[in-house]
C-alpha positions, 0 to 999 in steps of 0.5 A: 514534562513531555507533551502527549504527542511525544510519548510512545503509543500505548496500543502497539497493535493498532500502531502496527496496523496503521503503519502497515496500511500506510506502507501498503498504500504508499507501495501501491501508489508508487507502483502505479504512478512511478511505474506507469510514468516511467514506462510513459516517459521511456516509450510513449503515453499510450504505453503508459496508459496501457501499463497503468491498466496492467499494473492496476491488475497487479495492485488488485492481486496485492490488495486481495492478498493483503485483505485475505491475510488481514481477515485471517489475522482477525479470525485467528485472534490478534 
């Protein structure tokens, strides 16, 4: 007999949404932290701080598109 945690999820849509949300957050954090961190290491800390601001604007655009697509998906009726 298997434990309840080892069984596959029954609500695949909710599982997909949770996975997409986690992947989006991981992508944003990776872009901001690793991207600006590498720029700070290669150039200087001032450039890293400036790049963080620029990358934050890019993350805002990505987040806006993700929210827009999520709203369209709910409006159409998942």
